[in-house]
FIKOL-708149 format. One record per residue (C-alpha): residue number from 1; residue in one letter; x, y, z. Coordinates in steps of 0.2 Angstrom, whole numbers. Example, Ala and Ser with C-alpha at 12.3 -4.5 7.8 and 13.67 -1.06 7.14 Angstrom:
2
{num: 1 residu: A xx: 62 yy: -22 zz: 39} .
{num: 2 residu: S xx: 68 yy: -5 zz: 36} .
This chain:
397
{num: 1 residu: M xx: 202 yy: 89 zz: 122} .
{num: 2 residu: S xx: 181 yy: 90 zz: 126} .
{num: 3 residu: K xx: 167 yy: 73 zz: 122} .
{num: 4 residu: G xx: 162 yy: 82 zz: 108} .
{num: 5 residu: V xx: 178 yy: 84 zz: 98} .
{num: 6 residu: V xx: 182 yy: 67 zz: 99} .
{num: 7 residu: L xx: 163 yy: 63 zz: 94} .
{num: 8 residu: S xx: 170 yy: 72 zz: 76} .
{num: 9 residu: E xx: 184 yy: 66 zz: 75} .
{num: 10 residu: V xx: 177 yy: 49 zz: 79} .
{num: 11 residu: R xx: 164 yy: 50 zz: 66} .
{num: 12 residu: E xx: 178 yy: 56 zz: 53} .
{num: 13 residu: K xx: 187 yy: 43 zz: 53} .
{num: 14 residu: I xx: 169 yy: 30 zz: 53} .
{num: 15 residu: T xx: 167 yy: 43 zz: 33} .
{num: 16 residu: A xx: 184 yy: 39 zz: 28} .
{num: 17 residu: L xx: 182 yy: 20 zz: 31} .
{num: 18 residu: D xx: 164 yy: 19 zz: 26} .
{num: 19 residu: Q xx: 173 yy: 30 zz: 8} .
{num: 20 residu: Q xx: 186 yy: 15 zz: 5} .
{num: 21 residu: L xx: 173 yy: 2 zz: 8} .
{num: 22 residu: L xx: 163 yy: 10 zz: -6} .
{num: 23 residu: Q xx: 180 yy: 10 zz: -14} .
{num: 24 residu: L xx: 184 yy: -7 zz: -11} .
{num: 25 residu: I xx: 165 yy: -13 zz: -16} .
{num: 26 residu: G xx: 167 yy: -4 zz: -33} .
{num: 27 residu: Q xx: 186 yy: -14 zz: -35} .
{num: 28 residu: R xx: 176 yy: -31 zz: -32} .
{num: 29 residu: R xx: 164 yy: -25 zz: -44} .
{num: 30 residu: E xx: 173 yy: -24 zz: -58} .
{num: 31 residu: L xx: 183 yy: -42 zz: -56} .
{num: 32 residu: S xx: 167 yy: -51 zz: -54} .
{num: 33 residu: L xx: 164 yy: -44 zz: -73} .
{num: 34 residu: S xx: 179 yy: -50 zz: -76} .
{num: 35 residu: V xx: 176 yy: -68 zz: -70} .
{num: 36 residu: A xx: 161 yy: -66 zz: -82} .
{num: 37 residu: Q xx: 171 yy: -63 zz: -96} .
{num: 38 residu: S xx: 183 yy: -77 zz: -92} .
{num: 39 residu: K xx: 166 yy: -86 zz: -93} .
{num: 40 residu: V xx: 163 yy: -82 zz: -112} .
{num: 41 residu: D xx: 175 yy: -96 zz: -118} .
{num: 42 residu: T xx: 172 yy: -110 zz: -105} .
{num: 43 residu: V xx: 155 yy: -110 zz: -105} .
{num: 44 residu: K xx: 155 yy: -111 zz: -88} .
{num: 45 residu: N xx: 137 yy: -106 zz: -76} .
{num: 46 residu: V xx: 137 yy: -90 zz: -67} .
{num: 47 residu: R xx: 135 yy: -98 zz: -51} .
{num: 48 residu: D xx: 148 yy: -108 zz: -42} .
{num: 49 residu: T xx: 138 yy: -112 zz: -25} .
{num: 50 residu: Q xx: 152 yy: -123 zz: -20} .
{num: 51 residu: R xx: 169 yy: -108 zz: -22} .
{num: 52 residu: E xx: 153 yy: -98 zz: -14} .
{num: 53 residu: E xx: 149 yy: -110 zz: -2} .
{num: 54 residu: E xx: 167 yy: -110 zz: 4} .
{num: 55 residu: L xx: 171 yy: -93 zz: 3} .
{num: 56 residu: L xx: 157 yy: -88 zz: 15} .
{num: 57 residu: I xx: 165 yy: -102 zz: 27} .
{num: 58 residu: D xx: 181 yy: -93 zz: 26} .
{num: 59 residu: L xx: 175 yy: -78 zz: 29} .
{num: 60 residu: I xx: 165 yy: -80 zz: 44} .
{num: 61 residu: Q xx: 183 yy: -88 zz: 53} .
{num: 62 residu: R xx: 190 yy: -75 zz: 49} .
{num: 63 residu: G xx: 176 yy: -63 zz: 55} .
{num: 64 residu: H xx: 176 yy: -72 zz: 73} .
{num: 65 residu: K xx: 194 yy: -70 zz: 78} .
{num: 66 residu: L xx: 189 yy: -50 zz: 73} .
{num: 67 residu: G xx: 176 yy: -55 zz: 86} .
{num: 68 residu: I xx: 160 yy: -52 zz: 73} .
{num: 69 residu: D xx: 147 yy: -62 zz: 73} .
{num: 70 residu: A xx: 142 yy: -75 zz: 62} .
{num: 71 residu: H xx: 126 yy: -70 zz: 55} .
{num: 72 residu: Y xx: 132 yy: -53 zz: 54} .
{num: 73 residu: V xx: 146 yy: -58 zz: 40} .
{num: 74 residu: T xx: 135 yy: -71 zz: 31} .
{num: 75 residu: K xx: 121 yy: -58 zz: 29} .
{num: 76 residu: L xx: 133 yy: -44 zz: 20} .
{num: 77 residu: F xx: 142 yy: -57 zz: 11} .
{num: 78 residu: Q xx: 128 yy: -65 zz: 4} .
{num: 79 residu: V xx: 119 yy: -48 zz: -2} .
{num: 80 residu: I xx: 138 yy: -45 zz: -10} .
{num: 81 residu: I xx: 134 yy: -62 zz: -19} .
{num: 82 residu: E xx: 121 yy: -59 zz: -26} .
{num: 83 residu: D xx: 125 yy: -40 zz: -33} .
{num: 84 residu: S xx: 138 yy: -52 zz: -39} .
{num: 85 residu: V xx: 126 yy: -63 zz: -47} .
{num: 86 residu: L xx: 115 yy: -51 zz: -56} .
{num: 87 residu: N xx: 128 yy: -39 zz: -63} .
{num: 88 residu: Q xx: 137 yy: -55 zz: -73} .
{num: 89 residu: Q xx: 121 yy: -60 zz: -79} .
{num: 90 residu: A xx: 117 yy: -43 zz: -83} .
{num: 91 residu: W xx: 134 yy: -40 zz: -91} .
{num: 92 residu: L xx: 133 yy: -61 zz: -101} .
{num: 93 residu: Q xx: 114 yy: -55 zz: -106} .
{num: 94 residu: E xx: 117 yy: -37 zz: -116} .
{num: 95 residu: R xx: 134 yy: -47 zz: -125} .
{num: 96 residu: A xx: 120 yy: -60 zz: -131} .
{num: 97 residu: N xx: 109 yy: -48 zz: -136} .
{num: 98 residu: H xx: 118 yy: -32 zz: -140} .
{num: 99 residu: Q xx: 110 yy: -22 zz: -128} .
{num: 100 residu: H xx: 125 yy: -11 zz: -128} .
{num: 101 residu: E xx: 121 yy: -1 zz: -141} .
{num: 102 residu: A xx: 104 yy: 7 zz: -136} .
{num: 103 residu: P xx: 112 yy: 14 zz: -117} .
{num: 104 residu: V xx: 96 yy: 25 zz: -116} .
{num: 105 residu: S xx: 80 yy: 17 zz: -114} .
{num: 106 residu: R xx: 62 yy: 22 zz: -113} .
{num: 107 residu: V xx: 54 yy: 12 zz: -101} .
{num: 108 residu: A xx: 35 yy: 13 zz: -96} .
{num: 109 residu: F xx: 27 yy: 8 zz: -80} .
{num: 110 residu: L xx: 15 yy: 12 zz: -68} .
{num: 111 residu: G xx: 13 yy: 28 zz: -60} .
{num: 112 residu: A xx: 25 yy: 43 zz: -58} .
{num: 113 residu: K xx: 42 yy: 45 zz: -46} .
{num: 114 residu: G xx: 40 yy: 37 zz: -30} .
{num: 115 residu: S xx: 30 yy: 21 zz: -37} .
{num: 116 residu: Y xx: 33 yy: 5 zz: -29} .
{num: 117 residu: S xx: 35 yy: 1 zz: -52} .
{num: 118 residu: Y xx: 45 yy: 15 zz: -53} .
{num: 119 residu: L xx: 56 yy: 9 zz: -39} .
{num: 120 residu: A xx: 59 yy: -6 zz: -49} .
{num: 121 residu: S xx: 62 yy: 2 zz: -66} .
{num: 122 residu: H xx: 77 yy: 10 zz: -61} .
{num: 123 residu: R xx: 85 yy: -5 zz: -49} .
{num: 124 residu: Y xx: 81 yy: -18 zz: -66} .
{num: 125 residu: F xx: 89 yy: -4 zz: -78} .
{num: 126 residu: S xx: 105 yy: 1 zz: -66} .
{num: 127 residu: R xx: 113 yy: -14 zz: -72} .
{num: 128 residu: R xx: 110 yy: -12 zz: -91} .
{num: 129 residu: V xx: 107 yy: 4 zz: -97} .
{num: 130 residu: E xx: 118 yy: 21 zz: -92} .
{num: 131 residu: S xx: 101 yy: 29 zz: -89} .
{num: 132 residu: I xx: 81 yy: 29 zz: -92} .
{num: 133 residu: V xx: 66 yy: 39 zz: -99} .
{num: 134 residu: E xx: 52 yy: 38 zz: -87} .
{num: 135 residu: M xx: 36 yy: 33 zz: -95} .
{num: 136 residu: G xx: 24 yy: 33 zz: -81} .
{num: 137 residu: C xx: 6 yy: 28 zz: -84} .
{num: 138 residu: S xx: -10 yy: 26 zz: -76} .
{num: 139 residu: T xx: -16 yy: 7 zz: -79} .
{num: 140 residu: F xx: -7 yy: -9 zz: -86} .
{num: 141 residu: D xx: -17 yy: -8 zz: -105} .
{num: 142 residu: Q xx: -8 yy: 9 zz: -104} .
{num: 143 residu: I xx: 10 yy: 4 zz: -102} .
{num: 144 residu: I xx: 5 yy: -14 zz: -114} .
{num: 145 residu: K xx: 1 yy: 0 zz: -128} .
{num: 146 residu: T xx: 14 yy: 12 zz: -126} .
{num: 147 residu: V xx: 28 yy: -4 zz: -130} .
{num: 148 residu: E xx: 17 yy: -10 zz: -142} .
{num: 149 residu: S xx: 15 yy: 6 zz: -152} .
{num: 150 residu: G xx: 36 yy: 9 zz: -147} .
{num: 151 residu: Q xx: 34 yy: 24 zz: -139} .
{num: 152 residu: A xx: 44 yy: 16 zz: -126} .
{num: 153 residu: E xx: 56 yy: 0 zz: -128} .
{num: 154 residu: F xx: 51 yy: -9 zz: -113} .
{num: 155 residu: G xx: 37 yy: -11 zz: -98} .
{num: 156 residu: L xx: 36 yy: -16 zz: -83} .
{num: 157 residu: L xx: 21 yy: -24 zz: -75} .
{num: 158 residu: P xx: 19 yy: -32 zz: -54} .
{num: 159 residu: I xx: 14 yy: -50 zz: -58} .
{num: 160 residu: E xx: 11 yy: -56 zz: -42} .
{num: 161 residu: N xx: 16 yy: -52 zz: -23} .
{num: 162 residu: T xx: 17 yy: -63 zz: -8} .
{num: 163 residu: S xx: 6 yy: -55 zz: 3} .
{num: 164 residu: S xx: -8 yy: -49 zz: -10} .
{num: 165 residu: G xx: -5 yy: -66 zz: -26} .
{num: 166 residu: G xx: -6 yy: -63 zz: -41} .
{num: 167 residu: I xx: -12 yy: -47 zz: -52} .
{num: 168 residu: N xx: -29 yy: -54 zz: -63} .
{num: 169 residu: E xx: -27 yy: -39 zz: -72} .
{num: 170 residu: V xx: -9 yy: -42 zz: -78} .
{num: 171 residu: Y xx: -11 yy: -61 zz: -82} .
{num: 172 residu: D xx: -26 yy: -56 zz: -93} .
{num: 173 residu: L xx: -17 yy: -45 zz: -104} .
{num: 174 residu: L xx: -3 yy: -59 zz: -108} .
{num: 175 residu: Q xx: -17 yy: -68 zz: -116} .
{num: 176 residu: H xx: -18 yy: -55 zz: -132} .
{num: 177 residu: T xx: -2 yy: -44 zz: -135} .
{num: 178 residu: S xx: 13 yy: -48 zz: -146} .
{num: 179 residu: L xx: 25 yy: -43 zz: -134} .
{num: 180 residu: S xx: 39 yy: -54 zz: -125} .
{num: 181 residu: I xx: 43 yy: -56 zz: -107} .
{num: 182 residu: V xx: 63 yy: -53 zz: -106} .
{num: 183 residu: G xx: 67 yy: -51 zz: -90} .
{num: 184 residu: E xx: 60 yy: -52 zz: -71} .
{num: 185 residu: L xx: 64 yy: -43 zz: -53} .
{num: 186 residu: T xx: 58 yy: -46 zz: -37} .
{num: 187 residu: Q xx: 55 yy: -32 zz: -27} .
{num: 188 residu: P xx: 55 yy: -31 zz: -7} .
{num: 189 residu: V xx: 41 yy: -22 zz: -1} .
{num: 190 residu: E xx: 42 yy: -12 zz: 15} .
{num: 191 residu: H xx: 23 yy: -1 zz: 18} .
{num: 192 residu: C xx: 24 yy: 11 zz: 29} .
{num: 193 residu: L xx: 9 yy: 29 zz: 35} .
{num: 194 residu: L xx: 19 yy: 42 zz: 27} .
{num: 195 residu: T xx: 14 yy: 61 zz: 30} .
{num: 196 residu: A xx: 21 yy: 77 zz: 23} .
{num: 197 residu: T xx: 21 yy: 87 zz: 41} .
{num: 198 residu: T xx: 24 yy: 84 zz: 57} .
{num: 199 residu: S xx: 9 yy: 69 zz: 65} .
{num: 200 residu: N xx: 5 yy: 54 zz: 74} .
{num: 201 residu: L xx: -7 yy: 42 zz: 71} .
{num: 202 residu: E xx: -21 yy: 46 zz: 81} .
{num: 203 residu: Q xx: -22 yy: 62 zz: 71} .
{num: 204 residu: I xx: -24 yy: 53 zz: 54} .
{num: 205 residu: D xx: -42 yy: 54 zz: 50} .
{num: 206 residu: T xx: -38 yy: 51 zz: 31} .
{num: 207 residu: I xx: -26 yy: 41 zz: 20} .
{num: 208 residu: Y xx: -23 yy: 40 zz: 2} .
{num: 209 residu: C xx: -19 yy: 22 zz: -8} .
{num: 210 residu: H xx: -16 yy: 11 zz: -19} .
{num: 211 residu: A xx: -29 yy: -4 zz: -20} .
{num: 212 residu: Q xx: -12 yy: -17 zz: -19} .
{num: 213 residu: P xx: -4 yy: -8 zz: -4} .
{num: 214 residu: Y xx: -23 yy: -7 zz: 5} .
{num: 215 residu: Q xx: -24 yy: -26 zz: 4} .
{num: 216 residu: Q xx: -8 yy: -29 zz: 8} .
{num: 217 residu: C xx: -8 yy: -20 zz: 23} .
{num: 218 residu: S xx: -26 yy: -25 zz: 27} .
{num: 219 residu: N xx: -21 yy: -33 zz: 45} .
{num: 220 residu: F xx: -17 yy: -16 zz: 49} .
{num: 221 residu: V xx: -31 yy: -4 zz: 40} .
{num: 222 residu: A xx: -45 yy: -16 zz: 50} .
{num: 223 residu: N xx: -38 yy: -8 zz: 66} .
{num: 224 residu: L xx: -40 yy: 8 zz: 61} .
{num: 225 residu: D xx: -56 yy: 17 zz: 69} .
{num: 226 residu: G xx: -64 yy: 32 zz: 59} .
{num: 227 residu: V xx: -52 yy: 31 zz: 44} .
{num: 228 residu: K xx: -57 yy: 37 zz: 29} .
{num: 229 residu: F xx: -49 yy: 28 zz: 13} .
{num: 230 residu: E xx: -47 yy: 38 zz: -2} .
{num: 231 residu: F xx: -39 yy: 27 zz: -17} .
{num: 232 residu: V xx: -31 yy: 31 zz: -32} .
{num: 233 residu: D xx: -22 yy: 25 zz: -47} .
{num: 234 residu: S xx: -4 yy: 22 zz: -38} .
{num: 235 residu: T xx: 4 yy: 24 zz: -26} .
{num: 236 residu: A xx: 15 yy: 40 zz: -33} .
{num: 237 residu: A xx: -2 yy: 48 zz: -35} .
{num: 238 residu: A xx: -8 yy: 48 zz: -18} .
{num: 239 residu: M xx: 9 yy: 52 zz: -15} .
{num: 240 residu: E xx: 9 yy: 66 zz: -24} .
{num: 241 residu: I xx: -9 yy: 69 zz: -18} .
{num: 242 residu: V xx: -2 yy: 71 zz: 2} .
{num: 243 residu: Q xx: 11 yy: 81 zz: -4} .
{num: 244 residu: K xx: 2 yy: 97 zz: -12} .
{num: 245 residu: L xx: -13 yy: 94 zz: 5} .
{num: 246 residu: N xx: 2 yy: 95 zz: 17} .
{num: 247 residu: Q xx: -12 yy: 92 zz: 30} .
{num: 248 residu: P xx: -8 yy: 84 zz: 49} .
{num: 249 residu: N xx: -21 yy: 72 zz: 48} .
{num: 250 residu: V xx: -21 yy: 64 zz: 28} .
{num: 251 residu: A xx: -8 yy: 48 zz: 25} .
{num: 252 residu: V xx: -1 yy: 41 zz: 12} .
{num: 253 residu: I xx: 2 yy: 20 zz: 12} .
{num: 254 residu: G xx: 20 yy: 18 zz: 3} .
{num: 255 residu: S xx: 37 yy: 17 zz: 4} .
{num: 256 residu: Q xx: 50 yy: 26 zz: 12} .
{num: 257 residu: E xx: 60 yy: 26 zz: -1} .
{num: 258 residu: G xx: 47 yy: 33 zz: -13} .
{num: 259 residu: G xx: 40 yy: 45 zz: 1} .
{num: 260 residu: A xx: 61 yy: 54 zz: 2} .
{num: 261 residu: L xx: 57 yy: 61 zz: -14} .
{num: 262 residu: Y xx: 40 yy: 69 zz: -9} .
{num: 263 residu: Q xx: 46 yy: 73 zz: 6} .
{num: 264 residu: L xx: 37 yy: 64 zz: 14} .
{num: 265 residu: H xx: 41 yy: 59 zz: 32} .
{num: 266 residu: G xx: 36 yy: 39 zz: 41} .
{num: 267 residu: I xx: 26 yy: 39 zz: 56} .
{num: 268 residu: K xx: 22 yy: 22 zz: 57} .
{num: 269 residu: Q xx: 32 yy: 9 zz: 49} .
{num: 270 residu: G xx: 31 yy: -12 zz: 45} .
{num: 271 residu: I xx: 12 yy: -8 zz: 42} .
{num: 272 residu: A xx: 11 yy: -24 zz: 30} .
{num: 273 residu: N xx: 5 yy: -40 zz: 33} .
{num: 274 residu: Q xx: 18 yy: -50 zz: 32} .
{num: 275 residu: A xx: 36 yy: -47 zz: 38} .
{num: 276 residu: E xx: 42 yy: -53 zz: 24} .
{num: 277 residu: N xx: 32 yy: -44 zz: 8} .
{num: 278 residu: H xx: 41 yy: -45 zz: -9} .
{num: 279 residu: S xx: 34 yy: -39 zz: -26} .
{num: 280 residu: R xx: 40 yy: -49 zz: -45} .
{num: 281 residu: F xx: 41 yy: -41 zz: -60} .
{num: 282 residu: I xx: 40 yy: -45 zz: -76} .
{num: 283 residu: V xx: 49 yy: -36 zz: -90} .
{num: 284 residu: V xx: 42 yy: -35 zz: -108} .
{num: 285 residu: A xx: 49 yy: -30 zz: -125} .
{num: 286 residu: R xx: 40 yy: -31 zz: -141} .
{num: 287 residu: K xx: 57 yy: -42 zz: -147} .
{num: 288 residu: A xx: 62 yy: -58 zz: -136} .
{num: 289 residu: V xx: 78 yy: -62 zz: -131} .
{num: 290 residu: E xx: 91 yy: -75 zz: -132} .
{num: 291 residu: V xx: 96 yy: -79 zz: -112} .
{num: 292 residu: A xx: 115 yy: -83 zz: -116} .
{num: 293 residu: V xx: 122 yy: -101 zz: -110} .
{num: 294 residu: Q xx: 129 yy: -98 zz: -94} .
{num: 295 residu: I xx: 112 yy: -90 zz: -85} .
{num: 296 residu: P xx: 100 yy: -101 zz: -76} .
{num: 297 residu: A xx: 83 yy: -99 zz: -88} .
{num: 298 residu: K xx: 63 yy: -95 zz: -85} .
{num: 299 residu: T xx: 51 yy: -100 zz: -99} .
{num: 300 residu: T xx: 32 yy: -91 zz: -97} .
{num: 301 residu: F xx: 20 yy: -99 zz: -107} .
{num: 302 residu: I xx: 0 yy: -99 zz: -107} .
{num: 303 residu: M xx: -11 yy: -114 zz: -110} .
{num: 304 residu: S xx: -29 yy: -118 zz: -113} .
{num: 305 residu: T xx: -33 yy: -137 zz: -111} .
{num: 306 residu: H xx: -46 yy: -147 zz: -119} .
{num: 307 residu: Q xx: -63 yy: -150 zz: -105} .
{num: 308 residu: Q xx: -60 yy: -167 zz: -102} .
{num: 309 residu: S xx: -55 yy: -176 zz: -84} .
{num: 310 residu: G xx: -38 yy: -175 zz: -84} .
{num: 311 residu: S xx: -33 yy: -167 zz: -99} .
{num: 312 residu: L xx: -23 yy: -154 zz: -86} .
{num: 313 residu: V xx: -14 yy: -168 zz: -76} .
{num: 314 residu: D xx: -8 yy: -173 zz: -94} .
{num: 315 residu: A xx: 1 yy: -159 zz: -97} .
{num: 316 residu: L xx: 9 yy: -155 zz: -81} .
{num: 317 residu: L xx: 11 yy: -172 zz: -81} .
{num: 318 residu: V xx: 25 yy: -169 zz: -99} .
{num: 319 residu: L xx: 37 yy: -157 zz: -88} .
{num: 320 residu: K xx: 37 yy: -170 zz: -74} .
{num: 321 residu: N xx: 43 yy: -185 zz: -85} .
{num: 322 residu: N xx: 55 yy: -170 zz: -94} .
{num: 323 residu: Q xx: 61 yy: -166 zz: -75} .
{num: 324 residu: I xx: 57 yy: -147 zz: -79} .
{num: 325 residu: N xx: 52 yy: -137 zz: -61} .
{num: 326 residu: M xx: 35 yy: -128 zz: -62} .
{num: 327 residu: T xx: 36 yy: -113 zz: -52} .
{num: 328 residu: K xx: 23 yy: -105 zz: -55} .
{num: 329 residu: L xx: 4 yy: -110 zz: -59} .
{num: 330 residu: E xx: -10 yy: -98 zz: -60} .
{num: 331 residu: S xx: -29 yy: -98 zz: -71} .
{num: 332 residu: R xx: -38 yy: -86 zz: -77} .
{num: 333 residu: P xx: -55 yy: -87 zz: -86} .
{num: 334 residu: I xx: -55 yy: -86 zz: -107} .
{num: 335 residu: Q xx: -64 yy: -73 zz: -111} .
{num: 336 residu: G xx: -76 yy: -75 zz: -123} .
{num: 337 residu: N xx: -77 yy: -94 zz: -117} .
{num: 338 residu: P xx: -91 yy: -99 zz: -102} .
{num: 339 residu: W xx: -81 yy: -108 zz: -89} .
{num: 340 residu: E xx: -63 yy: -112 zz: -100} .
{num: 341 residu: E xx: -49 yy: -108 zz: -90} .
{num: 342 residu: M xx: -32 yy: -104 zz: -96} .
{num: 343 residu: F xx: -17 yy: -108 zz: -88} .
{num: 344 residu: Y xx: -4 yy: -96 zz: -83} .
{num: 345 residu: I xx: 15 yy: -107 zz: -81} .
{num: 346 residu: D xx: 32 yy: -103 zz: -76} .
{num: 347 residu: V xx: 47 yy: -115 zz: -77} .
{num: 348 residu: D xx: 64 yy: -117 zz: -73} .
{num: 349 residu: A xx: 70 yy: -119 zz: -93} .
{num: 350 residu: N xx: 77 yy: -112 zz: -106} .
{num: 351 residu: I xx: 66 yy: -114 zz: -124} .
{num: 352 residu: H xx: 79 yy: -117 zz: -131} .
{num: 353 residu: S xx: 85 yy: -132 zz: -120} .
{num: 354 residu: P xx: 84 yy: -152 zz: -128} .
{num: 355 residu: E xx: 69 yy: -155 zz: -111} .
{num: 356 residu: M xx: 61 yy: -141 zz: -114} .
{num: 357 residu: Q xx: 59 yy: -145 zz: -133} .
{num: 358 residu: K xx: 51 yy: -161 zz: -132} .
{num: 359 residu: A xx: 40 yy: -154 zz: -118} .
{num: 360 residu: L xx: 32 yy: -141 zz: -130} .
{num: 361 residu: A xx: 32 yy: -156 zz: -143} .
{num: 362 residu: A xx: 22 yy: -166 zz: -131} .
{num: 363 residu: L xx: 11 yy: -152 zz: -124} .
{num: 364 residu: N xx: 6 yy: -146 zz: -142} .
{num: 365 residu: D xx: -1 yy: -161 zz: -145} .
{num: 366 residu: I xx: -10 yy: -161 zz: -130} .
{num: 367 residu: A xx: -17 yy: -146 zz: -127} .
{num: 368 residu: K xx: -32 yy: -133 zz: -134} .
{num: 369 residu: Q xx: -18 yy: -120 zz: -138} .
{num: 370 residu: I xx: 0 yy: -114 zz: -131} .
{num: 371 residu: K xx: 7 yy: -97 zz: -130} .
{num: 372 residu: I xx: 28 yy: -91 zz: -128} .
{num: 373 residu: L xx: 25 yy: -77 zz: -118} .
{num: 374 residu: G xx: 45 yy: -76 zz: -117} .
{num: 375 residu: C xx: 63 yy: -86 zz: -110} .
{num: 376 residu: Y xx: 75 yy: -74 zz: -99} .
{num: 377 residu: P xx: 87 yy: -74 zz: -86} .
{num: 378 residu: S xx: 80 yy: -82 zz: -69} .
{num: 379 residu: E xx: 84 yy: -68 zz: -55} .
{num: 380 residu: S xx: 80 yy: -75 zz: -42} .
{num: 381 residu: I xx: 95 yy: -78 zz: -35} .
{num: 382 residu: A xx: 94 yy: -89 zz: -20} .
{num: 383 residu: A xx: 106 yy: -89 zz: -6} .
{num: 384 residu: T xx: 120 yy: -97 zz: -4} .
{num: 385 residu: P xx: 116 yy: -109 zz: 11} .
{num: 386 residu: I xx: 128 yy: -110 zz: 25} .
{num: 387 residu: P xx: 128 yy: -126 zz: 40} .
{num: 388 residu: Q xx: 116 yy: -121 zz: 53} .
{num: 389 residu: V xx: 130 yy: -127 zz: 66} .
{num: 390 residu: L xx: 143 yy: -114 zz: 58} .
{num: 391 residu: L xx: 132 yy: -98 zz: 59} .
{num: 392 residu: D xx: 125 yy: -104 zz: 80} .
{num: 393 residu: S xx: 142 yy: -107 zz: 86} .
{num: 394 residu: N xx: 153 yy: -97 zz: 95} .
{num: 395 residu: T xx: 170 yy: -105 zz: 91} .
{num: 396 residu: P xx: 179 yy: -107 zz: 75} .
{num: 397 residu: V xx: 180 yy: -121 zz: 66} .
């Protein structure tokens, strides 16, 4: 038997195993939803970190007997656990808010097919609705207005990035909109340089991009000599231009996944300043949601304080004294009020909890103005911790 025949047989076996793995993952997903259903009556939290840790330790030990590295087992099953938690949360939220009555949702986002917002929209709503009607917008303001007018049920807005920080325009728009934040999503951002034809970095003299990716890849672009940058409204628009030009000297900064939708090819990977680069998105709608009691919640509000010494400190002490964890504090100028600031605050708390209600009552007494932007499920799923000694050990515990 020739080597080619043996290789084809091995590949067929691998393909068959991959299909079996997919079927098993699907079955595990179904069982995890059954777990969520059982928690409705018992009102247990979605996450049981002790159970997760015990599961991972057992799997690491079983993997060791099969010669599988502990880090590989941990990484693989942490992804599976995260998926299980997010699916359970989405199911419980659907039950609490009767979202299953609308299997198709119209979603407004920045850009078009292939933009980071496009990818984030599909990722977020894949757990919640059967399909979405894509409504690409050219500006953040247009997204807000599309949802406010009822043309779309939801809007997706990028709010911050681990590399470039907060997106000021979105913070400013949130001061004036009547929309509520109903969800969040953290999307990995993996920037690369894409072209429409076979090319290399030395041939590139023009790069199309959106301002945010440009800023997040500033170290890379600073080392490019003689390259002209053309800024556009979205990454998707940049991809479309490069696809139409179809020239080896023209490139775009974007994601490999988005570029594939435009038949673009990556010629340089990992060009972002930070290896771990993530963007956080918020989902807005005309109507607020109720967060199921089994789900960890976030509450977002904006607040202005009186112009006197210690006002902000006094307000933050209210959160501390009520054991409420603040995860975000961003300041923005109040339009029309020179030198006055509006503070954007995220906290880990359900707005209906006694602690949050007590804190809001106290804040109303000392703050100049407070506006609740929304209470919504937290999707910041921390990986289940495993003792490092177990991961580094070559022998089973």
